[in-house]
N, C-alpha and C positions, 0 to 999 in steps of 0.2 A: 504494500500500500504506500502510495507516495505521500509526502508531507502535506500537500494541500488537501488530500482526501481525508486526513485524520481530524481536522478542525480542532486544534488545541483549545483547552478551556480559556476563558477570558483572563487577561493579565498574565498568562503564562509566557515567559520569555524563552522562546525557542532559539534565539540567536546566541544565547550563552550556554556553554556546555554544562551539563549536570552530571555529577558522579554516578548517581543511581541509574540515569538513562544510559550513561556510558557502559556501565556494567551490564545493563540489559542488552545493549548492542553486542557486547563481547560474548554474551551467553546465547546470542541468536534470537533475541526478542525483537518485538516490533514497536515498543513504546519508547522510541528515540527519534531524534531529529538530526538534521545535517550537521549542526555544530557539535553534537555529541559524537557522531560517527567520525567526523574529521579529527577531533581531539583524540579519540580512542585509537584511530589509525596512526596518529603520530607516535603514540606510546607503543603500539604494536610494531612499528617500524624499528624502534630502538630495541625492543625486547619482545619478539613474536611469541615467546613462551608464556607471556602473561595470559593469553587465551586459555592455555592449558591450566595455568595456575588458578584462574577464576573458577573453572569447572572442577578442579580438584578440591578447592575450598568448599564449593557447594556439596560435593560428594562426602567430604569429611564431616560437614555439619550434619548431613543425614545420618551417617554412621554414629556420630556422637549422640544425637537425639535418641535414636533407637536404643543405644546402649543405656542411656540414663533412664529411659522409661522402664526398661527391664530391671534396672536397679531400684525402682520404686519412686522415681521422680515423676510427679504428675502436674507440675506447674513450671512454666518456662517464661523467661523474660528475654526477648530478643532485641538487643540494642543496635542502633545504627542500621536498621533494617532497610534493605533495598526494595526495588519494585517487586510485586508479587511474581512468583515463578510457578512452574508446574508442580513443584514439590516444596510447598511452604512448611514451616516448622509444625504447625498444627496438623497438617495432613500426614506428615511423616510420623509424628508422635501417635496420632490416633490410628495409624495402621497397626500399631502394637497394642495400644490401650485406648478405647473410646472414652471420651469425656475429659481428656487432658486439657488443662486451661493454659492459654498462651496470650501474652500481652506483647505486642510489637511496639517498639519505640523508635521514633525518628524526629529530627528537626527539619526535615526536607519537606516542603509543602507539596511537591510532586508525589512523593512517596505516601504522605498522609492522605492525600486525595484519592489516589488509586486504591490504597489498602482499605480505607474506610468504605469505599464503594463496594469492594469485593466482599468484605466481611460484615456488611450491614445487618444481615439476618442471622449471624452466628452469635449466640449469647454466651459462648464460652471462649470467645476471643475478644480482644480489644486492641485499638490502635491509639496510642497517646503521643502527644508532643513532648519531647524531652531529649536529653543527651547525657553521656557519661560524665561530663564536666559539671553537671548540676544534679548530682545524685540525691541530695536531700529533697529538692523539690519533686524529683521524679518519684521517689519512694513514698511521697506523701500524696501523690495524685489520687483523687477519689475513684476515678475510673479504673486505675491499676489495682487499688486496694479492694475493689468490688470483685476481682477475680483472683488476685494473688494474696495468699495468707502469709505475711512476713514472719510468722512464728513457726512456719513449717519449711522444710527444705525446698529450695527453688533452684533451677538451673538458669544461670545468666549466660547468654550467648553473645559474644562480641566478635564478629568476623569481618565486618566491613567498615569499621569506624576508627580504631586506634591508629592505624597506619596513616591516617590523614590528619591526625592531631599533632601539632609540633610540641617539642619538649618544653617550650616556654609556657605552655598551658598546663604543664605538670600532670599528664594523664596517669602517671603511676600513682600519684596521691589520690586522684579521683577513684581509681580502681580499688585502692586500699580502703578508702572510706566506704565504698559500696560493699566490699567484702566484709568489713566489720559490721555492717548493718544486717547481714544475712544470718539466718538460723544455721546452727550446726547441722552438717549433713548436706548443705547446699553445695552446688558445683559451679565452677567458672570454666567456660569454654572460649578459647581464643584461637584465632588464626591470624597470622600477621606475616607480611613479606619481610625477609631479612636480606641484608646485602653483604654479608661476610665474604662470599666467594665472587661477588660481581659488583665491586665498588664503582666500576667505570660507568654503570648505568644509573647509579643512585641520583646524582645531581640532575642529569637531563630529565629523568622521569619525574622527580619531585618538583622540578621547575614547571613542568607542564601542568601538574596537579595544582600547584600554587596559583598559577594563572587561571585555571578553571574555577578554583574556589575564590578567586579575587581577594587573596590575602597575602601579605608579606609575612616574614618571620623566619624562624629557624627551619632547617631541613627536617623532614620527618623520617628519613631513611634510618632504620635502626639495625643493629646487629642482633645475633641470636641471644647474646648475654643481656642486652637491653630489653628485649621482649620477654625473656624468661623472668625478669624482675616483676612482671605483672602478676605472677603466680606466688609471690612472696607471702608467707603465712598460710599457705595451703599445701595440700599433699597431692602431687601429680599421680594420676592413675596410670597404669601400664598402657602403652609403652613409653610414657613420659612425653617430653616435648620433642617432637620429631617432625620431619617433613610431612606435609599433610597427606600425601599418598601412602605413607607408611603407618598412619594411625589406624590400626585394626582394619586393614583392607579386606574387602569382601573376596577379592581374588589376589592372593599373594603374588602370582605371576605378573599381573597387571601393574602391581606396585613397583616392579623392577624395570619399567619402561625407561629407555635411554634418554628421553627428552629431559633436558635440564629444567628444573623448577626450583624456586626458592621461597616458597611459602611454608612456614612452620606452624604447627598446631599442637594443642594440648588440652587436656581436661583435668581439672584439679578439684579436690574435695576439701571443704572446710571441716576440720576435725575437732575444733574447739572454739 
């Protein structure tokens, strides 16, 4: 479908690239526009493996959600959520256990609009405005609290947010504060690109994202050690903090694909 055929909502700026729509394009979706595709293509020119990385992150998230439901988790908080896909968190979770409650969180008006329209008739899901940098306000949101019981274990999923937050905003502190507010037995799920082995692409890629987000500031490219700090105070479950394709793969042979990727992922449990 061409751009003119889709008639974007009023006041929607389709001339400015949007991270959620860029990810949608990379995943093969149709909710994107020329500016999104052009910016995503510039990134893919620098690192074509990012298309594989995005898909591996989605696959990791599905495996992590299924694992956590089997471990008894029946409420999920998905932060930095992108545009709806064919396998959303609530769909994956309910394929294992019907009735799982899910709250999606985003500060992106495009994502909020799409997600609320999709989930309007689902009374066990909610979509709320918020972000990891304002965890106090988020965890006090009445709509969130209508579904999520903070006194019971909850799984917090952060797969498309932290890597766009610069160090000057201190995301490590925000994640720690959120962790401290969770009940014992809660889990934190994180996927994040790391640049240890590919420092040459860090600056070009983060520069493109900074322009897309229309913000200056520090670079957001992090090393494995820097990302691992997000799990401080929690206990990583097996196999630990590993490349996304290696976290409990459904097909161990597929996990050995030669394509280089550099998204790492982990699931950690709050034990006290």
